[in-house]
GUTIMAR-17133 format. One record per residue (C-alpha): x, y, z; residue number from 1; residue in three letters. Coordinates in steps of 0.001 Angstrom, whole numbers. Layout:
N
((X Y Z) NUM Ala)
...
This chain:
219
((-13459 -678 1483) 1 Met)
((-11468 2006 3371) 2 Pro)
((-7712 1465 3436) 3 Val)
((-5381 3017 6006) 4 Ala)
((-2779 5340 4484) 5 Thr)
((-123 7636 5863) 6 Gly)
((1680 10773 4772) 7 Arg)
((5297 11731 5371) 8 Ala)
((7068 14988 4545) 9 Thr)
((10862 15145 4404) 10 Val)
((12183 18701 4666) 11 Ile)
((15661 19729 3529) 12 Asp)
((16877 22165 6179) 13 Val)
((20074 23057 4331) 14 Gly)
((20745 26390 2658) 15 Glu)
((17405 28056 1797) 16 Pro)
((16606 29562 -1578) 17 Phe)
((17247 33279 -1768) 18 Gly)
((14523 33951 -4335) 19 Leu)
((11353 32156 -5331) 20 Glu)
((12669 32134 -8899) 21 Ala)
((15619 30019 -7706) 22 Asp)
((13251 27592 -6021) 23 Ala)
((11112 27366 -9157) 24 Thr)
((14189 26613 -11262) 25 Ala)
((15184 23890 -8788) 26 Trp)
((11729 22361 -8966) 27 Leu)
((12042 22028 -12733) 28 Arg)
((15318 20094 -12346) 29 Arg)
((14520 17625 -9583) 30 Val)
((13353 14081 -10218) 31 Gly)
((13443 10479 -9056) 32 Glu)
((16956 10666 -7597) 33 Asn)
((15899 13510 -5324) 34 Asp)
((12779 11608 -4323) 35 Leu)
((14837 8522 -3525) 36 Gln)
((17114 10625 -1336) 37 Ala)
((14049 11697 633) 38 Gly)
((12860 8093 958) 39 Ile)
((16285 7155 2309) 40 Thr)
((15986 9822 5008) 41 Val)
((12470 8636 5849) 42 Leu)
((13581 5016 6148) 43 Asn)
((16454 5998 8418) 44 Arg)
((13954 7722 10695) 45 Ala)
((11584 4744 10604) 46 Leu)
((14400 2376 11497) 47 His)
((15442 4539 14449) 48 Ala)
((11817 4734 15629) 49 Phe)
((11519 946 15269) 50 Arg)
((14508 470 17567) 51 Leu)
((13578 2977 20258) 52 Val)
((9974 1739 20409) 53 Thr)
((10973 -1941 20102) 54 Ala)
((8337 -2342 17394) 55 Asp)
((9277 -5306 15164) 56 Pro)
((6348 -4654 12833) 57 Tyr)
((7521 -1250 11620) 58 Met)
((8981 -1675 8152) 59 Gln)
((10708 603 5606) 60 Pro)
((8835 2058 2662) 61 Val)
((9576 1767 -1036) 62 Asp)
((8979 4020 -4013) 63 Arg)
((6456 1603 -5488) 64 Gln)
((4331 1759 -2337) 65 Gln)
((3692 5482 -2683) 66 Ala)
((212 6335 -3907) 67 Leu)
((1367 9914 -4549) 68 Val)
((4901 11352 -4526) 69 Ala)
((5562 15076 -4740) 70 Arg)
((8575 17371 -4655) 71 Leu)
((8102 21026 -3871) 72 Gly)
((9086 24027 -1819) 73 Phe)
((7479 26415 622) 74 Gly)
((7982 28511 3752) 75 Ala)
((9079 26834 6994) 76 Gly)
((5737 26631 8792) 77 Glu)
((4021 25818 5521) 78 Gln)
((6068 22712 4710) 79 Val)
((5940 21639 8360) 80 Ala)
((2186 21266 7823) 81 Glu)
((2713 19297 4627) 82 Gly)
((1767 22246 2418) 83 Leu)
((3594 23862 -493) 84 Trp)
((4108 27091 -2361) 85 Thr)
((4730 25044 -5481) 86 Gln)
((5006 21301 -6005) 87 Ala)
((4887 18746 -8757) 88 Arg)
((3895 15124 -8710) 89 Glu)
((6289 12434 -9875) 90 Leu)
((4737 9507 -11669) 91 Leu)
((6437 6126 -11174) 92 Pro)
((8185 4685 -14196) 93 Ala)
((6218 2030 -16033) 94 Arg)
((7466 -1445 -15361) 95 Arg)
((8647 -3374 -18379) 96 Arg)
((6111 -5968 -19417) 97 Arg)
((7315 -9417 -18448) 98 Gln)
((6743 -12685 -20334) 99 Pro)
((3642 -14521 -19190) 100 Arg)
((5652 -17486 -17870) 101 Ala)
((7758 -15172 -15705) 102 Thr)
((4653 -13546 -14250) 103 Val)
((2895 -16840 -13513) 104 Leu)
((5861 -18587 -11897) 105 Gln)
((5680 -16705 -8562) 106 Pro)
((1899 -17075 -8560) 107 Gln)
((2184 -20839 -8979) 108 Ala)
((4679 -21080 -6134) 109 Arg)
((2544 -18842 -3919) 110 Leu)
((-381 -21192 -4448) 111 Ala)
((1830 -24162 -3579) 112 Ala)
((3092 -22537 -367) 113 Val)
((-368 -21388 755) 114 Leu)
((-1812 -24779 -109) 115 Gly)
((807 -26609 1926) 116 Gly)
((2293 -28405 -1095) 117 Arg)
((5623 -26629 -657) 118 Glu)
((7416 -25706 2526) 119 Arg)
((9229 -22351 2352) 120 Pro)
((12861 -22401 3422) 121 Leu)
((14062 -20550 6508) 122 Ala)
((17081 -19326 4542) 123 Cys)
((14778 -17435 2156) 124 Glu)
((13438 -15240 4949) 125 Glu)
((16917 -14787 6438) 126 Leu)
((18269 -13742 3059) 127 Thr)
((15515 -11174 2612) 128 Leu)
((16416 -9658 5983) 129 Arg)
((20063 -9503 4953) 130 Gly)
((19157 -7804 1679) 131 Arg)
((17066 -5224 3515) 132 Leu)
((19898 -4408 5909) 133 Asp)
((22504 -4151 3161) 134 Leu)
((20345 -1993 903) 135 Asp)
((19692 411 3769) 136 His)
((23329 803 4717) 137 Gly)
((23267 -1366 7828) 138 Arg)
((26434 -3251 6922) 139 Asp)
((27129 -4733 10354) 140 Arg)
((23627 -6150 10662) 141 Glu)
((23841 -7440 7080) 142 Ala)
((27097 -9290 7759) 143 Ala)
((25634 -11059 10783) 144 Leu)
((22398 -11828 8962) 145 Gln)
((24115 -13155 5824) 146 Val)
((26267 -15521 7879) 147 Leu)
((23146 -17115 9358) 148 Val)
((21402 -17085 5956) 149 Ala)
((24418 -18748 4332) 150 Leu)
((24591 -21549 6899) 151 Asp)
((20853 -22130 6603) 152 Ala)
((21044 -22114 2794) 153 Ala)
((23879 -24633 2750) 154 Leu)
((21918 -26980 4996) 155 Ala)
((18486 -26575 3404) 156 Glu)
((19531 -26512 -241) 157 Leu)
((21699 -29602 227) 158 Ala)
((18575 -31451 1421) 159 Ala)
((16326 -30005 -1308) 160 Asp)
((14974 -32231 -4113) 161 Pro)
((16804 -29945 -6560) 162 Ala)
((20157 -30387 -4759) 163 Ala)
((21632 -32307 -7689) 164 Gly)
((21077 -29366 -10012) 165 Ala)
((22499 -26992 -7421) 166 Leu)
((25802 -28736 -6733) 167 Ser)
((27920 -26017 -8364) 168 Asp)
((25939 -23313 -6577) 169 Arg)
((26403 -25015 -3230) 170 Leu)
((30132 -25366 -3781) 171 Glu)
((30349 -21676 -4613) 172 Glu)
((28480 -20795 -1419) 173 Leu)
((30720 -23037 683) 174 Arg)
((33741 -21210 -670) 175 Ser)
((32357 -17934 760) 176 Gln)
((31850 -19239 4311) 177 Arg)
((35239 -18196 5670) 178 Gln)
((35056 -14645 4298) 179 Ala)
((31530 -14135 5648) 180 Ile)
((32449 -15527 9056) 181 Ala)
((35344 -13058 9211) 182 Ala)
((33077 -10164 8221) 183 Ala)
((30525 -11180 10861) 184 Ala)
((33252 -11323 13492) 185 Gln)
((34353 -7814 12539) 186 Thr)
((30731 -6649 12703) 187 Ala)
((30536 -7667 16356) 188 Leu)
((33109 -5027 17207) 189 Gly)
((32681 -2238 14669) 190 Gly)
((32356 -1205 11014) 191 Pro)
((33273 -3480 8136) 192 Leu)
((36164 -2772 5810) 193 Ser)
((35315 -2106 2132) 194 Pro)
((36506 -5597 1182) 195 Ser)
((34366 -7195 3895) 196 Glu)
((31306 -5280 2755) 197 Arg)
((31997 -6402 -802) 198 Glu)
((32226 -10008 376) 199 Ala)
((28878 -9694 2146) 200 Val)
((27222 -8158 -923) 201 Ala)
((28701 -10793 -3242) 202 Phe)
((27704 -13721 -1057) 203 Thr)
((24206 -12354 -660) 204 Leu)
((23834 -12070 -4423) 205 Ser)
((25034 -15686 -4870) 206 Arg)
((22534 -16991 -2317) 207 Ile)
((19800 -15170 -4235) 208 Glu)
((21104 -16676 -7485) 209 Ala)
((20922 -20145 -5925) 210 Ala)
((17269 -19530 -5047) 211 Phe)
((16525 -18578 -8649) 212 Arg)
((18278 -21716 -9900) 213 Ala)
((16257 -23791 -7423) 214 Arg)
((13012 -22263 -8705) 215 Ala)
((13947 -23170 -12282) 216 Val)
((14940 -26711 -11317) 217 Ala)
((11672 -27252 -9427) 218 Asn)
((9453 -25704 -12124) 219 Ala)
């Protein structure tokens, strides 16, 4: 069955190589970090396009989604057409094999959600949005999103059947409410301070940890 795919080329328009030998030497050195830098540029462009076109369905891309990833060099018009003088393909790192129980746990929950036996929590989706914003450097959006995710998590997890096993987690999350509210208030007017960004990142990680503890308690 045909599957729709797309191709993106990110071109570094900084200082050009003086000699092809210099470019060849560079090509031997580059690797995953350089590829990730290109993906970051691509995602910044996709996010800007999403905003200006008001398209809520446009999403960032991830290294693992790439069918083929190449780094290379070429002349200006050549690379503008997605062509190369020389290039090499980067193979994704093999994922560490996980224990069978770890692999099956998400599958079992997916079946429960799709079958209507489990209702997903609103705070899970809100937390994912906060993680996406934070990981892509959108600190202001992350602060606002994490505040909403935190309030939803406190309400929903307290009413969850596993609430008894999550009492310490919930208390920890409650203790972060004031710091996150302050960060969100700052975000309404401008950039966060380093300490506010750290508070947002920490709280987000603790909400995610509470979700993992809930999954274990409900297993």
